[in-house]
N, C-alpha and C positions, 0 to 999 in steps of 0.2 A: 504494499500499499504506499502511495507516495507520501512524503513528509508534509507537504502542504495540506493534504486532505486530513491527516491525522490531526494537525494543529487546529484546523477549522472545526473538526468534529469535537474535539476536546473543548474548544472555546464555546461552541454552541451549547453543549451539555452544561458547562459551568454556568452560562447565562441563564438557561432554563431552570436549573436548580437554585439560582440566586446565590451561588457560593463564589466568592473571589470575583466579583463582577469586574473590577479593574484588571485583574489577571486575565479574565476571559476575553475582554475587549483587546488586550495586548496580543494574546495568542491569535485571535481572529485577524488582526492587522498583520502580524508576522506571516500567518498562513496565506493571506491574500498576496503579500509582497513576494513570497517564495513562488506562488503560482504564476504571477506575472513574469517574474524573472525566468522561470522555467519555460514558459510560453515563448518569450522573446528568444531564449537561447535555441529552442527547437526550431523556430522559424529561421533563425540565422543558419543553423546547421542544414536545414532543408534547402535553403537558398544557395548555400555554398556547394552542396552536393549536386545541384542541378546545373550549375555553371561549368 
């Protein structure tokens, strides 16, 4: 399972349970940031392979 997905799932579970809300928000933002970076790197790799 990808790291970004694990971070987002943990963040959502913490938010739903109301435990450590600030930590949950932080995990969500980190998960989203990792997702965006991995998408950009994947697109760059795909573009480099096609040229």
